[in-house]
TIFIFI-863787 format. One record per residue (C-alpha): residue number from 1; residue in one letter; x, z, y. Coordinates in Angstrom, 2 decimals. Layout:
+-----+----+---------+---------+---------+
:   i : aa :       x :       z :       y :
+-----+----+---------+---------+---------+
: NUM :  A :       X :       Z :       Y :
...
+-----+----+---------+---------+---------+
***
This chain:
+-----+----+---------+---------+---------+
:   i : aa :       x :       z :       y :
+-----+----+---------+---------+---------+
:   1 :  M :   44.10 :  155.22 :  -16.69 :
:   2 :  L :   41.56 :  156.06 :  -14.04 :
:   3 :  V :   42.01 :  159.95 :  -14.23 :
:   4 :  V :   46.25 :  158.88 :  -14.02 :
:   5 :  L :   44.99 :  156.93 :  -10.96 :
:   6 :  A :   42.90 :  160.04 :   -9.56 :
:   7 :  L :   44.96 :  162.54 :   -9.55 :
:   8 :  A :   47.70 :  160.50 :   -8.45 :
:   9 :  W :   45.50 :  159.80 :   -5.33 :
:  10 :  L :   45.23 :  163.69 :   -5.16 :
:  11 :  T :   49.05 :  164.05 :   -5.15 :
:  12 :  A :   49.30 :  161.70 :   -2.42 :
:  13 :  F :   46.62 :  163.45 :   -0.28 :
:  14 :  S :   48.12 :  166.91 :   -1.19 :
:  15 :  S :   51.84 :  165.73 :    0.02 :
:  16 :  R :   50.62 :  164.43 :    3.19 :
:  17 :  S :   48.13 :  166.87 :    4.27 :
:  18 :  N :   50.57 :  169.69 :    4.31 :
:  19 :  T :   53.03 :  167.37 :    6.32 :
:  20 :  I :   50.81 :  166.45 :    9.05 :
:  21 :  S :   49.44 :  169.57 :    9.62 :
:  22 :  V :   51.66 :  170.71 :   11.67 :
:  23 :  G :   51.10 :  167.52 :   14.59 :
:  24 :  P :   47.93 :  169.13 :   15.98 :
:  25 :  V :   48.72 :  172.91 :   16.04 :
:  26 :  L :   52.19 :  171.79 :   17.47 :
:  27 :  P :   51.47 :  173.11 :   20.89 :
:  28 :  L :   50.23 :  176.73 :   19.37 :
:  29 :  I :   52.84 :  176.91 :   17.38 :
:  30 :  Q :   55.66 :  176.76 :   19.87 :
:  31 :  R :   53.98 :  178.92 :   21.94 :
:  32 :  D :   53.35 :  181.54 :   19.67 :
:  33 :  L :   56.85 :  181.34 :   18.32 :
:  34 :  G :   58.86 :  180.14 :   21.46 :
:  35 :  M :   59.90 :  177.19 :   20.19 :
:  36 :  T :   61.60 :  174.27 :   22.68 :
:  37 :  Y :   60.75 :  170.79 :   22.07 :
:  38 :  A :   63.79 :  169.98 :   20.29 :
:  39 :  Q :   63.17 :  172.79 :   17.84 :
:  40 :  A :   59.36 :  171.75 :   17.73 :
:  41 :  G :   61.14 :  168.22 :   16.56 :
:  42 :  L :   62.77 :  169.76 :   14.18 :
:  43 :  L :   59.39 :  170.71 :   11.93 :
:  44 :  F :   59.32 :  167.29 :   11.72 :
:  45 :  G :   62.93 :  166.03 :   10.93 :
:  46 :  I :   63.82 :  168.72 :    8.66 :
:  47 :  P :   61.60 :  168.18 :    6.24 :
:  48 :  V :   61.92 :  164.30 :    6.27 :
:  49 :  L :   65.47 :  165.34 :    5.76 :
:  50 :  M :   64.67 :  166.71 :    2.83 :
:  51 :  M :   62.45 :  164.17 :    1.35 :
:  52 :  G :   65.10 :  161.87 :    2.17 :
:  53 :  A :   67.86 :  163.96 :   -0.07 :
:  54 :  F :   65.89 :  164.60 :   -2.66 :
:  55 :  S :   64.03 :  161.57 :   -3.45 :
:  56 :  I :   67.46 :  159.94 :   -5.59 :
:  57 :  P :   67.58 :  163.13 :   -7.28 :
:  58 :  S :   64.13 :  162.73 :   -8.22 :
:  59 :  G :   64.80 :  159.65 :   -9.98 :
:  60 :  L :   67.52 :  160.86 :  -11.88 :
:  61 :  I :   65.62 :  163.62 :  -13.00 :
:  62 :  I :   62.91 :  161.88 :  -13.90 :
:  63 :  A :   65.67 :  159.40 :  -16.32 :
:  64 :  R :   66.87 :  162.55 :  -18.25 :
:  65 :  L :   63.44 :  165.02 :  -18.11 :
:  66 :  G :   60.64 :  162.61 :  -17.78 :
:  67 :  L :   57.86 :  162.21 :  -15.49 :
:  68 :  K :   55.93 :  164.90 :  -16.05 :
:  69 :  P :   57.81 :  167.73 :  -15.51 :
:  70 :  V :   59.24 :  166.25 :  -12.07 :
:  71 :  L :   55.22 :  166.11 :  -11.00 :
:  72 :  I :   54.85 :  170.10 :  -11.75 :
:  73 :  L :   58.13 :  171.04 :  -10.07 :
:  74 :  S :   57.68 :  168.97 :   -7.17 :
:  75 :  L :   54.35 :  170.03 :   -6.75 :
:  76 :  A :   54.92 :  173.83 :   -7.11 :
:  77 :  V :   58.07 :  173.65 :   -4.49 :
:  78 :  L :   55.34 :  172.04 :   -2.20 :
:  79 :  G :   52.74 :  174.17 :   -2.19 :
:  80 :  L :   55.23 :  177.08 :   -1.98 :
:  81 :  G :   56.75 :  176.32 :    1.15 :
:  82 :  G :   53.40 :  174.99 :    2.36 :
:  83 :  G :   51.96 :  178.61 :    2.05 :
:  84 :  L :   54.99 :  180.69 :    3.35 :
:  85 :  R :   54.78 :  178.80 :    6.62 :
:  86 :  A :   51.55 :  180.73 :    7.50 :
:  87 :  T :   53.75 :  183.85 :    7.21 :
:  88 :  A :   56.55 :  182.91 :    9.69 :
:  89 :  T :   57.30 :  184.89 :   12.90 :
:  90 :  S :   60.37 :  182.90 :   14.24 :
:  91 :  P :   61.22 :  179.51 :   14.72 :
:  92 :  G :   64.06 :  179.68 :   11.81 :
:  93 :  A :   61.30 :  181.23 :    9.62 :
:  94 :  I :   58.96 :  178.31 :    9.95 :
:  95 :  L :   61.87 :  175.60 :    9.85 :
:  96 :  A :   63.27 :  177.37 :    6.29 :
:  97 :  F :   59.67 :  176.84 :    4.50 :
:  98 :  T :   58.97 :  173.71 :    6.18 :
:  99 :  A :   62.21 :  172.69 :    4.29 :
: 100 :  L :   60.91 :  173.43 :    1.27 :
: 101 :  V :   57.65 :  171.33 :    2.10 :
: 102 :  G :   60.17 :  168.63 :    2.25 :
: 103 :  V :   61.79 :  169.08 :   -0.97 :
: 104 :  G :   59.01 :  168.85 :   -3.02 :
: 105 :  I :   57.62 :  166.18 :   -1.26 :
: 106 :  G :   61.19 :  164.41 :   -1.61 :
: 107 :  L :   60.40 :  165.07 :   -5.52 :
: 108 :  V :   57.10 :  164.17 :   -6.03 :
: 109 :  Q :   56.94 :  160.82 :   -4.21 :
: 110 :  P :   59.58 :  158.47 :   -6.51 :
: 111 :  T :   56.92 :  160.03 :   -9.57 :
: 112 :  L :   54.16 :  157.69 :   -8.16 :
: 113 :  P :   55.30 :  154.08 :   -8.56 :
: 114 :  R :   56.75 :  154.99 :  -11.82 :
: 115 :  L :   52.93 :  156.12 :  -12.52 :
: 116 :  I :   51.49 :  152.79 :  -11.67 :
: 117 :  K :   54.38 :  151.04 :  -13.37 :
: 118 :  D :   53.83 :  152.85 :  -16.78 :
: 119 :  H :   50.07 :  152.33 :  -16.81 :
: 120 :  F :   49.01 :  149.32 :  -14.80 :
: 121 :  T :   50.16 :  145.83 :  -15.59 :
: 122 :  R :   47.84 :  143.94 :  -13.77 :
: 123 :  N :   46.71 :  143.80 :   -9.95 :
: 124 :  T :   49.52 :  146.70 :   -8.88 :
: 125 :  G :   49.08 :  146.10 :   -5.14 :
: 126 :  V :   45.12 :  147.29 :   -5.45 :
: 127 :  M :   46.44 :  150.31 :   -7.99 :
: 128 :  T :   49.18 :  151.07 :   -5.06 :
: 129 :  G :   46.92 :  150.60 :   -2.60 :
: 130 :  V :   44.18 :  152.82 :   -4.16 :
: 131 :  Y :   46.78 :  156.20 :   -5.15 :
: 132 :  S :   48.22 :  155.78 :   -1.51 :
: 133 :  N :   45.21 :  155.50 :    0.43 :
: 134 :  G :   45.06 :  159.46 :   -0.48 :
: 135 :  F :   48.44 :  159.49 :    1.70 :
: 136 :  S :   46.11 :  158.36 :    4.65 :
: 137 :  V :   43.09 :  160.43 :    3.90 :
: 138 :  G :   44.97 :  163.76 :    3.54 :
: 139 :  A :   46.89 :  162.97 :    6.99 :
: 140 :  T :   43.61 :  162.12 :    8.60 :
: 141 :  T :   41.76 :  164.85 :    7.29 :
: 142 :  A :   44.63 :  167.36 :    8.15 :
: 143 :  A :   45.14 :  165.85 :   11.73 :
: 144 :  A :   41.34 :  165.73 :   12.38 :
: 145 :  L :   40.09 :  168.90 :   11.20 :
: 146 :  A :   42.96 :  171.45 :   12.25 :
: 147 :  I :   42.13 :  171.63 :   15.86 :
: 148 :  P :   37.75 :  171.78 :   15.92 :
: 149 :  V :   37.33 :  173.22 :   12.55 :
: 150 :  L :   40.15 :  175.15 :   10.55 :
: 151 :  V :   41.61 :  176.87 :   13.75 :
: 152 :  P :   38.68 :  178.24 :   14.43 :
: 153 :  L :   37.66 :  179.14 :   10.95 :
: 154 :  S :   40.86 :  180.99 :   10.84 :
: 155 :  G :   40.31 :  183.36 :   13.72 :
: 156 :  S :   43.23 :  185.67 :   14.02 :
: 157 :  L :   44.98 :  183.87 :   11.92 :
: 158 :  S :   45.08 :  180.88 :   14.37 :
: 159 :  W :   47.60 :  177.94 :   13.30 :
: 160 :  R :   48.10 :  179.47 :   10.20 :
: 161 :  G :   44.74 :  178.89 :    8.18 :
: 162 :  P :   45.33 :  175.30 :    7.65 :
: 163 :  F :   48.69 :  175.63 :    6.30 :
: 164 :  I :   47.04 :  178.82 :    3.75 :
: 165 :  L :   44.13 :  175.95 :    3.04 :
: 166 :  W :   46.45 :  173.01 :    1.85 :
: 167 :  S :   48.90 :  174.82 :    0.12 :
: 168 :  L :   45.78 :  176.05 :   -1.99 :
: 169 :  V :   44.89 :  172.37 :   -2.79 :
: 170 :  V :   48.14 :  171.57 :   -3.98 :
: 171 :  A :   47.71 :  174.47 :   -6.45 :
: 172 :  L :   44.83 :  173.38 :   -7.84 :
: 173 :  T :   46.41 :  169.56 :   -8.26 :
: 174 :  I :   49.35 :  171.37 :  -10.90 :
: 175 :  V :   46.66 :  172.79 :  -12.90 :
: 176 :  A :   44.61 :  169.05 :  -13.05 :
: 177 :  W :   47.96 :  167.79 :  -13.76 :
: 178 :  L :   48.80 :  170.22 :  -16.45 :
: 179 :  F :   45.96 :  168.67 :  -18.62 :
: 180 :  V :   46.68 :  164.53 :  -18.35 :
: 181 :  P :   49.75 :  162.77 :  -19.80 :
: 182 :  G :   52.29 :  161.94 :  -17.01 :
: 183 :  G :   53.18 :  158.35 :  -18.02 :
: 184 :  R :   55.32 :  156.62 :  -20.61 :
: 185 :  S :   58.74 :  158.41 :  -19.51 :
: 186 :  R :   59.50 :  161.01 :  -21.61 :
: 187 :  G :   63.35 :  161.54 :  -20.76 :
: 188 :  G :   66.68 :  160.90 :  -22.02 :
: 189 :  E :   66.93 :  157.21 :  -20.15 :
: 190 :  S :   70.21 :  155.54 :  -19.13 :
: 191 :  L :   71.33 :  156.13 :  -15.24 :
: 192 :  A :   72.76 :  152.77 :  -15.14 :
: 193 :  P :   69.65 :  151.79 :  -13.80 :
: 194 :  F :   70.58 :  152.87 :  -10.47 :
: 195 :  V :   74.23 :  151.56 :  -10.12 :
: 196 :  R :   72.41 :  148.18 :  -10.46 :
: 197 :  I :   69.32 :  148.86 :   -7.10 :
: 198 :  F :   72.82 :  150.28 :   -5.08 :
: 199 :  R :   73.94 :  146.28 :   -5.33 :
: 200 :  S :   70.55 :  145.06 :   -4.74 :
: 201 :  R :   69.73 :  143.15 :   -1.31 :
: 202 :  V :   65.81 :  143.53 :   -1.94 :
: 203 :  A :   65.93 :  147.07 :   -2.23 :
: 204 :  W :   68.23 :  147.46 :    1.04 :
: 205 :  I :   66.32 :  145.87 :    3.23 :
: 206 :  A :   62.90 :  147.20 :    1.65 :
: 207 :  S :   64.69 :  150.80 :    2.78 :
: 208 :  G :   65.18 :  149.45 :    6.08 :
: 209 :  I :   61.85 :  148.34 :    6.74 :
: 210 :  F :   60.60 :  151.96 :    5.26 :
: 211 :  L :   62.57 :  153.41 :    7.61 :
: 212 :  T :   61.39 :  151.81 :   10.46 :
: 213 :  Q :   57.97 :  152.61 :    9.69 :
: 214 :  S :   58.76 :  156.45 :    9.02 :
: 215 :  L :   60.42 :  156.69 :   12.56 :
: 216 :  L :   57.52 :  155.39 :   14.50 :
: 217 :  Y :   55.36 :  157.44 :   12.33 :
: 218 :  Y :   57.09 :  160.98 :   12.19 :
: 219 :  I :   58.33 :  160.47 :   15.69 :
: 220 :  L :   54.29 :  159.51 :   17.01 :
: 221 :  N :   53.18 :  162.66 :   15.08 :
: 222 :  S :   55.90 :  165.08 :   16.46 :
: 223 :  W :   55.31 :  163.78 :   19.88 :
: 224 :  L :   51.75 :  162.44 :   20.81 :
: 225 :  A :   49.71 :  165.17 :   21.03 :
: 226 :  S :   52.55 :  166.75 :   23.54 :
: 227 :  Y :   53.14 :  163.52 :   25.18 :
: 228 :  Y :   49.16 :  163.35 :   25.82 :
: 229 :  E :   48.49 :  167.00 :   26.96 :
: 230 :  G :   51.63 :  166.24 :   29.74 :
: 231 :  L :   49.55 :  163.63 :   30.87 :
: 232 :  G :   46.46 :  165.60 :   31.86 :
: 233 :  F :   44.31 :  165.37 :   28.22 :
: 234 :  S :   42.70 :  168.33 :   27.00 :
: 235 :  L :   44.17 :  169.64 :   23.73 :
: 236 :  A :   41.55 :  168.62 :   21.48 :
: 237 :  T :   41.61 :  165.15 :   22.90 :
: 238 :  A :   45.28 :  165.31 :   22.66 :
: 239 :  G :   45.65 :  166.24 :   19.09 :
: 240 :  S :   42.89 :  163.55 :   18.61 :
: 241 :  T :   45.51 :  161.18 :   18.67 :
: 242 :  V :   47.35 :  162.22 :   15.75 :
: 243 :  A :   44.36 :  161.92 :   14.21 :
: 244 :  L :   43.75 :  158.50 :   15.54 :
: 245 :  L :   47.24 :  157.75 :   14.18 :
: 246 :  S :   46.31 :  158.43 :   10.52 :
: 247 :  A :   42.64 :  157.44 :   10.62 :
: 248 :  A :   43.38 :  153.74 :   11.10 :
: 249 :  S :   45.48 :  154.38 :    7.64 :
: 250 :  I :   42.55 :  155.13 :    5.44 :
: 251 :  V :   41.54 :  151.34 :    5.55 :
: 252 :  F :   44.59 :  149.50 :    6.11 :
: 253 :  G :   47.00 :  151.66 :    3.62 :
: 254 :  F :   44.62 :  150.15 :    1.14 :
: 255 :  L :   44.08 :  146.81 :    2.45 :
: 256 :  G :   47.78 :  145.82 :    3.34 :
: 257 :  P :   48.72 :  146.03 :   -0.54 :
: 258 :  A :   45.56 :  144.95 :   -1.68 :
: 259 :  V :   45.86 :  141.72 :    0.59 :
: 260 :  S :   49.51 :  141.23 :   -0.58 :
: 261 :  D :   48.43 :  140.71 :   -4.59 :
: 262 :  W :   46.97 :  137.23 :   -3.19 :
: 263 :  A :   48.71 :  136.34 :    0.01 :
: 264 :  G :   51.79 :  137.56 :   -0.75 :
: 265 :  R :   53.80 :  140.69 :    0.50 :
: 266 :  R :   55.74 :  139.35 :    3.53 :
: 267 :  P :   52.58 :  138.28 :    5.48 :
: 268 :  P :   51.19 :  141.89 :    5.80 :
: 269 :  F :   54.71 :  143.00 :    6.46 :
: 270 :  I :   55.07 :  140.79 :    9.38 :
: 271 :  L :   52.28 :  140.91 :   10.93 :
: 272 :  A :   52.27 :  145.12 :   10.48 :
: 273 :  A :   55.40 :  145.03 :   12.27 :
: 274 :  V :   54.04 :  142.66 :   15.40 :
: 275 :  V :   51.22 :  145.04 :   15.81 :
: 276 :  S :   53.73 :  147.97 :   16.11 :
: 277 :  I :   55.58 :  146.29 :   18.77 :
: 278 :  G :   51.82 :  146.18 :   20.99 :
: 279 :  G :   50.81 :  149.29 :   20.05 :
: 280 :  V :   54.55 :  150.76 :   21.43 :
: 281 :  L :   54.02 :  148.25 :   24.70 :
: 282 :  G :   50.41 :  149.89 :   25.04 :
: 283 :  L :   51.55 :  153.04 :   24.67 :
: 284 :  M :   54.03 :  152.11 :   28.14 :
: 285 :  L :   51.76 :  150.41 :   30.14 :
: 286 :  L :   48.49 :  151.65 :   29.39 :
: 287 :  P :   48.78 :  154.62 :   28.07 :
: 288 :  R :   44.99 :  156.09 :   29.35 :
: 289 :  I :   43.18 :  153.87 :   26.99 :
: 290 :  Y :   44.35 :  156.49 :   24.74 :
: 291 :  W :   42.65 :  155.72 :   21.37 :
: 292 :  L :   43.31 :  152.49 :   20.80 :
: 293 :  W :   47.42 :  153.06 :   20.80 :
: 294 :  P :   47.57 :  155.00 :   18.35 :
: 295 :  L :   44.93 :  152.98 :   15.92 :
: 296 :  L :   46.86 :  149.93 :   16.12 :
: 297 :  I :   50.50 :  151.65 :   15.29 :
: 298 :  G :   48.86 :  153.78 :   12.48 :
: 299 :  S :   47.33 :  150.59 :   11.02 :
: 300 :  S :   50.85 :  148.91 :   11.16 :
: 301 :  T :   52.83 :  151.97 :    9.76 :
: 302 :  S :   50.31 :  152.35 :    7.04 :
: 303 :  V :   50.51 :  148.81 :    6.05 :
: 304 :  L :   54.25 :  148.48 :    5.81 :
: 305 :  F :   54.02 :  152.49 :    3.81 :
: 306 :  T :   51.89 :  151.60 :    0.75 :
: 307 :  T :   52.78 :  147.69 :    0.22 :
: 308 :  G :   56.65 :  148.91 :    0.76 :
: 309 :  F :   55.77 :  151.03 :   -2.56 :
: 310 :  V :   54.61 :  148.01 :   -4.52 :
: 311 :  I :   58.09 :  146.33 :   -3.80 :
: 312 :  P :   59.78 :  148.46 :   -6.39 :
: 313 :  V :   57.28 :  147.98 :   -8.83 :
: 314 :  D :   57.52 :  143.95 :   -8.41 :
: 315 :  A :   60.91 :  143.80 :   -8.12 :
: 316 :  A :   62.68 :  146.65 :  -10.76 :
: 317 :  K :   62.34 :  147.26 :  -14.25 :
: 318 :  S :   60.64 :  149.90 :  -15.69 :
: 319 :  D :   63.54 :  152.23 :  -16.03 :
: 320 :  E :   64.84 :  151.10 :  -12.40 :
: 321 :  V :   61.63 :  152.21 :  -10.39 :
: 322 :  G :   62.82 :  155.47 :   -9.81 :
: 323 :  A :   66.32 :  154.36 :   -8.56 :
: 324 :  F :   64.50 :  151.60 :   -6.48 :
: 325 :  T :   61.91 :  154.29 :   -4.78 :
: 326 :  G :   64.59 :  156.96 :   -4.33 :
: 327 :  L :   67.01 :  154.55 :   -2.47 :
: 328 :  M :   63.81 :  153.25 :   -0.39 :
: 329 :  L :   62.90 :  156.94 :    0.19 :
: 330 :  T :   66.21 :  158.47 :    0.68 :
: 331 :  V :   67.09 :  155.76 :    3.62 :
: 332 :  G :   63.51 :  155.54 :    5.20 :
: 333 :  F :   63.06 :  159.28 :    5.27 :
: 334 :  G :   66.92 :  160.57 :    5.67 :
: 335 :  G :   67.55 :  158.41 :    9.06 :
: 336 :  V :   64.15 :  159.58 :   10.54 :
: 337 :  T :   65.73 :  162.97 :   10.89 :
: 338 :  V :   67.37 :  161.94 :   13.98 :
: 339 :  G :   63.94 :  160.57 :   15.84 :
: 340 :  P :   61.60 :  163.36 :   16.59 :
: 341 :  P :   64.72 :  165.96 :   17.83 :
: 342 :  L :   66.26 :  162.99 :   19.50 :
: 343 :  V :   62.73 :  162.14 :   21.46 :
: 344 :  G :   62.57 :  165.94 :   21.88 :
: 345 :  F :   66.25 :  166.45 :   23.34 :
: 346 :  L :   65.29 :  163.32 :   25.42 :
: 347 :  R :   61.91 :  165.03 :   27.22 :
: 348 :  D :   64.07 :  168.46 :   27.14 :
: 349 :  V :   66.94 :  166.49 :   29.10 :
: 350 :  T :   65.32 :  164.07 :   31.17 :
: 351 :  G :   61.76 :  165.91 :   31.97 :
: 352 :  S :   60.27 :  162.28 :   31.17 :
: 353 :  N :   58.71 :  160.41 :   28.49 :
: 354 :  F :   59.95 :  156.87 :   28.98 :
: 355 :  Y :   63.46 :  156.86 :   27.33 :
: 356 :  G :   61.54 :  157.74 :   23.78 :
: 357 :  L :   58.73 :  155.26 :   24.68 :
: 358 :  L :   62.20 :  153.37 :   24.79 :
: 359 :  V :   63.50 :  154.05 :   21.34 :
: 360 :  L :   60.05 :  153.63 :   19.68 :
: 361 :  L :   60.17 :  149.85 :   21.22 :
: 362 :  A :   63.95 :  149.48 :   19.87 :
: 363 :  I :   62.60 :  150.76 :   16.50 :
: 364 :  A :   59.23 :  148.50 :   16.41 :
: 365 :  V :   61.34 :  145.26 :   17.40 :
: 366 :  S :   63.94 :  146.06 :   14.71 :
: 367 :  Q :   61.04 :  146.27 :   12.37 :
: 368 :  L :   60.20 :  142.64 :   12.86 :
: 369 :  W :   63.57 :  141.62 :   12.50 :
: 370 :  L :   63.80 :  143.27 :    9.12 :
: 371 :  T :   60.57 :  141.89 :    7.78 :
: 372 :  L :   61.40 :  138.25 :    8.47 :
: 373 :  L :   64.62 :  139.02 :    6.72 :
: 374 :  M :   62.68 :  140.44 :    3.74 :
: 375 :  P :   62.01 :  137.64 :    0.50 :
: 376 :  E :   58.62 :  137.57 :   -1.10 :
: 377 :  T :   58.71 :  139.84 :   -4.08 :
: 378 :  S :   55.45 :  139.39 :   -5.72 :
: 379 :  P :   55.20 :  137.94 :   -9.32 :
: 380 :  R :   52.48 :  135.20 :   -8.31 :
: 381 :  R :   54.46 :  134.10 :   -5.22 :
: 382 :  R :   58.22 :  134.28 :   -6.37 :
+-----+----+---------+---------+---------+
***
């Protein structure tokens, strides 16, 4: 079981490092490929759309074929797309290859809660916190190493070097999974659970919460470095804000679900939503404290993200987990598609970041409303 948990962590690490590796080097990509702000926003919007579009199909494929084939297939697509990004010579090419990354992540993420449901019956919050810590460490590592370490070491490859590195990590993850069982799911399951989950009020509220945290996280990953560069900060400092956004999640991404095992799922949700509002207001009113607001928003979104993955394990039967997770990710990631391009478009049209900040504030307030609607799902608190 510990081997499965370790590989679930590595799978999470691989998926997030390949996604977040774009943010810190985005200004370099824009200059090299001649991308507008709106096109650059699509580098985050398109993969997130693919994540949403392929999450429900992932649950369907798991039900019919079993868990391990989906794990291997999804990681192969992820690694292929991640590596091909390094070959891009035009905006269209890098967007197409980034879409493959999104497909791979969309297929792989619903497998992780099912692994927990199959292998662990107690302390599911802690187990979810352990593997989901891989998302946080992957994001932080990719963001923190990109500009000061990986780009200089890549020489003439510049921003292409990090993409090659993280795709190789995916390849190693695939090799490791070949020697480990994937879980009790062997395929041939009924598709009826998908109908039941689509009628679940809890599933739709959880999906809405997942959408708001995804919007905040991906908009800021696509926009924060450019925002602070526009305020006069150096490229290294501006890029560090993306790393700070992810750094907080290393601790809070684990603490959220772990604490929820004894406090219940609702309290961490509500507290995180309040912190999101405070972080966005800080960006609007006191942006010069550049390190604090990314840490706050990174902590809140990570709590909502990782604790959100516990909800399907709590509220769904084994054969419903893939459907529940698929719906949550489809809504959560599919809706994000408009976020980064919208903020980029507002910046292109108005020449100001003010309207993008208003969008972030509206999302944070909506997040708080949804967390207040969310019923308690923890077996210990119901």
